N, C-alpha and C positions, 0 to 999 in steps of 0.2 A: 305600646299601642293600646293595650287593654287595661291600663292602670286604674281606670275608674271602677273596674269590676271588683277591686279590693273592697269597695263599699257595698255592704249588704243591701242597703236601700236601693242603690243604683242597679244591682243585679235583679232585684224584684221588679223594679220599674221597667228595665230593659225587656224582660220576658213578657210582661203584660203588654207593653207597647208593640212588640213584634207581632203578637197574635192579632191585636187590634188593627195594626197597620195593614196586615195581609187582607183582613176583611174590608178595610177602607178602600184598598186598591181594587178589590173585586167589585165593590159597589160603584166606584168611580167609572170603571169600565162599563158596567151595566147601564149606568145613567147616561153616559155619552152615547152608547149604542141605541138605547131606547129613544132618545131625542132625535138622533140622526136617521134611524131606519124604521121605528115603530110609530112614532108620533108625527114624523114629517117624512117627506120624500127626499132624503139626503140633503137636508137644508143645514149647511154649515153656519149660516147666520143665526138660526135658532139655537144651535149649540153655543155660539158666542154669547147670546143673550142669557142662556142658562148659566154659563160661567160667570157672566157679569153679575147676575143676581146672587150667585153663591159667594162670590169673592168681594162684592161691594160693601157689605155691612162692616167689615173691619175698618174700612176707611171712614164710613159715616159715623160709626160708634166709637171711634178711637178715643175721644175725650172721656168716655165712660169706662171702656174696657181696661184702659191703662190704670185708671184710679182704682178700679175693683181689684186688679191684680196686685197692686201695692197695699191696698187697705185691708183685704180680707185673707183668711187662711186659704192658701192656694190648693191644699188638699181638698177642702170642702168645695171650692169652685170646680175642681176637676170632677169630683163625684157628681155634682149637679149637671155639668155639661155633658158628661158621658152618658148619664141616664137619659137626658133629653135627646141626644143623638140616637140612642137605642130606640126610643119611642118613635122618632121620625122615620127611621129605617123600616120598622115594622109597618107603619102606616103606608109607606110607599109600596112595600112588598104586597100588602093585602090588596091595595087598589089595582096594582098590575095583575095580580092573580085573578082578581074579579073582573078584569077587562073593562074597568070604568075610568082608568087614568086618561087624562087629556093633557094637551100641551100647556094650557094655562095653569092647570093643577100642578104639573111638574115645575113650572116656573115658581109657583108659590112654595113648593117644598124646597126648591133650590134656595130660595130666600130664607126659609126657615133654617136649613142647614148652615147658611152663611151667618145668620144672627148668632146661633149657638157657638159656632166656631170662632166668631169674633171675640167671645169671652174666653173660650177654651185656649186659643193659641198663645196669647201673652202670658197667661197663668202657667201653661205647660212649659213654655220656653224659660220663664224665670224660675220655675220650680227645679229645673236641672241644677241651677246654681245653689239651691237650698240643700241639695243632696250630697254634693261633693265639695272639696276644698277649692279655694280660688285658683290654685295652681293647676287643678285638674278640670276646670270648667271647659277650656277649649277642647280637651280630650273627650269629655262627656258629650259635648255638643256634636263632635264628629262621630262618635259612636251612635248617638241618636240618629244622625243622618244615615249611618250604615244600616241601622235597624230599619229605617224608613225605606231605604233602597233595596235591602234584602227582601223586604215584603213586596217591593215593586217588581222584583224578579218573579215572585211567586203569584201574587194576587191577580194581575191582569190576565196572565195566561190561564190560570184556573177559572177566573171569572168568564173569560171568553168561551172556554169549554163548557162551563155550566150553563151559559146562555143558550148554547146549542143543544145541550143535553136535557135540561129541565126547565129552561125559561128564565127570563130576566127577573121576574118577581121573586123567585126563590133565592136569587143572589142577594137581594136586599134582606131577606129573612136570615140568611146565613151570616151576613155582616152584623145584623142586630145581635146575634149570639156572641160574636167576637168582642163586642163592647163589654161583655161580662168579665173578660180576662183583664181588661184595664181597670174596671171598677174593683175587682178583687185585688189587683196589685196595689192600687192606691190605698185600699183599706188595710193591707198587710204591712205597710211601711212602718218602721219603728220611729215614732215621732221624737223620741229622746235623742236620736242621732241626727235629726235635721238641724241645719244651721239656724242661729237666732234670726228672727225677722227684724229688719231695720225699718223703723217708721220715721219718716221725716217730719220735723216740726213745721216745716214750710207748708203754707196753704196754696202753693202755686198751681197744684193740679197738673193738667196736661201742659199748661203754659210753661211750667218749670222744666218739663222734659223737652219741650220744643226749644226753649232758650238754650238748654244744655247742648242739644244737637247743633243748633245754628251757630253756637259759639265755637265749634270745633270744625275746622275745615276738613279734617280727615273723615269725620263722620258724614259731613255733607257729601263728599265724594262717594263714600260707600252707599249712602241712601240714594243718590242719583243713579249710580250704577245698577243697584237692585231694582229701582223703578223701571229703568229702560229695559232691562232683561225680563223683568216680570211682566211688563205690558206687552212687549212684542216678541220676546223670545221663548217664553214659557207657555205657549199655547199648544202644547204637544197633543192634547186630545183632538184639536182641529187638524193639526198637521198630519198626525199618524192615521186618523180615521179616514180623512179624504185621500191620502196617499194609498191606504189599503184598498179603498174602492177603485182608485185609478189602476192599481195593479191587479184588480179582480179578486181580492181576498175578502173574506167575510169577517164575522165577529171574532173567530178564533185567530185569524191572521192579524187583526188589530191588537188582540191581547198579546200575541207573540212579540209584536213590535214594542209594546210597552215593557215587556220583560227584557228584551234585548237592550233597550235604553237603560234599564236598571243595572245591567252588568257593568257598563261604564260608570254609572252613578255610584255603585257600591265600591268600585276601585278608587274613585275619587274620594269617597268618604273615609275609607281605610287609610289612604295616604295622608289625608288631613289629620287623622288621629295620631299619626306618627310624628307630626310636627310638634315642637315644644310649645308653640303658641301661634295664634292667628296673626297674619300680617297683611297690610293694605296692598302691598306689591303683588301678592298672589291674586287678590280680587281683580286688580287691573289687568294682569296678564291673562287670567281666565276669561275675562270679558272678550279680549281679542281672540283668544283661542276658540271661544264659542262662535264668534263671527265666522272664522275660517271653517269650522266644522259644519255650520249651517249651510254655507254656500256650497261646500262639497256635497253634502247630502242632497241638496236640491237638484243637483245635476245627475244623480244616479239613475240609470236606465231600467234597472230591474228591482223587484222586491228584495231579493237577497242582498244586492249591493247597497240598497238603501238601508236595510237592517244593519249591515256591518258598520256603516258610518254613524248610526245612532249611538253606538258605544262611545265614540269620541264626543258626540254631543252631550250625552249623559255625564261623561267624565268632567267636562268643562263646567256644565251647569252646577253640579253638586260641589265641585271644588270652589266655585265662586260663592255659592250660597252658604256652605258650611263655614268657610273662612270668614265671610261677612258676619254671620250670626255669632261666631266665637269672638270675633274682634269687638263687636258691639257689647257683648256681655262682659268680657274681661276688662274693658277700658271704661266702663260706665260705673258711676257711683252706685253702690248697692241700694241706697234709699230711693234712687230714681230708676232703677233697673226695670221695674214693671212698666212705668210710663214710657221709657225709651224703647223697650221691646214692643210695646203696643204701637208706637209710631212706626217701628221697623216692620211689624207684621201688617200694619195698615198700608205701608208703602208696597210691600211685596205682594200682598193679597189684594189690596185695593187698586193696584195698577191693572189687574186683570179686566175690570169693567171698562177701562180705557182702551186696552189693546185687543181684547178678545173679539168684540164686535167688528173692529177694523180688520183683524186677521181673518175672521169668518167671511166678511164682505170681499176681501182680496181673494180668498180661496174660491169663492163662488164666481167672482167676476173674471179673474185672471188665472185661476188654477192654484192648486196647493203649493206648487214650487215657488210661485211668486210670494206667497205668504211666508214660506220658510226663509226666503231671501230678505224679506222685510225684517224678520227676527235677527238674521245675521247682521244686517246693517245697524240695528240697534246695538249689537255687541261691539261693532267697530266704533260707533259714536261714544259708547261708554268707556272703551279703552282709551280713546283719544282724550276725553275729558280727564281721565286719570293721569295720563302722561303729561298733560299740560299742568295739572296740579303738582305733580312731582317736580317738574322743571321750574315752577314759579313759587313753590311753598318755602324754599330755603332749607328743606330737610335733606336734600341730596348733597352729599359731601364725599370727599375722598376717604377711603378706608385708611385707618392708622397704620396697619401692618402690610398693606398691599398698595404699591405705588399707582398702579393702573386700574385699581378696583374701586368702584363707587358703591356707597351704601346709603340706605334711606333710614333716617331716624324714625323709629316707630313710637307711637304714643303709649305711655304706661298708664295704668289705672289712675284716674283723676277723681279727686274729691272736691266738689265745688258747692255742696249744700251745707246747711247748718248741722251741728252735731246731732247725732241720732241716738235713740235709746234702743237697745236690743230687746226684742219681744219674741217669745217663743209660744207657739200654740201646741197644745196637746189635747187629747180627747177629754181630759179632765179639766181643761182650761187652766192648768197650773203652770207656773214658770219653772222650768227645769234648770239644771246646772248649765251655765253657758258653755258652749263648745269653742275651743280655741280655733280661731280662723288664722290661716297663714298671713304673715306680714306681707306688705306690698312688695318688699324686696325678694320674697320667695319666688316671684315670677321671673326674676332675672335669669334663672337657669344657668 
């Protein structure tokens, strides 16, 4: 389960990311609560607009962010983006503490966070593959998700308590300090142990990544599933905050719901880390499981019962996203990985501007339970699309050793671009001794 920790760079990365993620969840809780209760009068639509502004740039800037992630040293990209996010967090905190923050200003900062994260996300995702062997990529992605969701257990609850104790402005200041952990971790990485960078001779840019995805039906199914879940199912800030208000809970109650969701999410991430590799079938089943969990949670009559069902919701969401991320990484040609991951992040993050305002409007008009059911319906639709693909793709066949057992042929890593040259970056800009990368057959397990 923890085999990626054998790599010293990954251990350093994991520690820095964990601290930074805790601060990030604290800030996300504070931002949602500020928009919902301090800058508006419980306006879920305003929260949806804030989410749309924050998650829209990955979709708009995808042609640039993917090229940057493939073209430049990802360590340097991350150092720049983390520093920019630190500065933005300080600015928001100071304005809140000074009592001069307005809703239009918060919209502007949400857009700023979104633009920086548009460059940070594909570089961060692709950099995981630079630190570990190809055979450990799926495990490293799952452990990254575990770190993210472990922080999700801690950050929202602490953030909710800090909002009550010292005010929302200080939460942003504390988060700014946690970015230093990530900056330090990236600076401490041993560049000589990073995998050689592969630079494609093709000038196709984002179009090459799009053609690659479009030419593979399995990736199309994964991307459609992630889009539907991201647009209508992953609007948890809207669902939980409005449900918390319906149950009469305050900011601390909202933070606790976020932490409860993370319990199931962490379990899902750890189970994903145990699997030898990511599989499409898991993505499809998890989409259906999320639909069931969403409908069950929407019917819960009390705060406690709603909180319990969130563990199952979190489990299904993270199982789906972690598996999808790992599958995309291990089956994509390394020279196109940055662009394909930029498309993936554009789909998952860029779908929020589509679904969040709709979910916010549904919550305002018909109540939060209707908005949750909308997300569950998206899960059922995604699952149905996956099942149809399985039935019509020709990949479903009878297992060789079991007469009544069916199996689905999974895609192995594909190479469809021109030959590439290994390029390594170091602080001295010198090419170091190439590191042996596992052969494609190493993934057979």
